[in-house]
C-alpha positions, -999 to +999 in steps of 0.1 A: +466-770-263+435-766-249+404-746-267+404-720-233+441-713-241+436-710-281+409-686-275+424-667-244+458-662-267+437-651-297+415-625-272+449-613-257+464-607-295+429-589-305+432-568-274+469-555-284+461-552-316+428-529-309+449-507-283+475-501-308+443-486-331+429-469-301+397-491-301+379-496-267+379-529-254+346-532-245+339-521-286+363-551-295+347-573-273+311-566-286+326-572-320+341-607-311+307-617-294+288-609-326+312-629-348+308-659-323+270-658-320+273-658-362+296-685-361+271-705-339+242-699-359+261-714-387+257-746-367+232-743-344+191-735-337+186-695-326+169-715-295+202-732-287+223-702-291+201-679-271+200-707-244+238-707-246+241-670-238+213-667-213+235-697-194+264-675-197+248-639-185+228-656-157+263-672-145+290-646-148+289-633-115+321-652-097+307-640-062+272-658-072+264-683-043+251-715-060+228-740-036+249-768-051+282-749-035+264-750+000+277-779+026 
């Protein structure tokens, strides 16, 4: 199983559990991001983690047109 599939399965389980506890999915998401960042910081520098998060934020729009995608 791929890392993405494992993470997706865990996330779906967490969402279902949060729904059962009447926890807002955005609150759960923020908590999970915090846990992931804390885990990254155990092995990576702050600038490296910041760069990773900035990359994800800069590329989260599925409708964004990238230069390299043009013919």
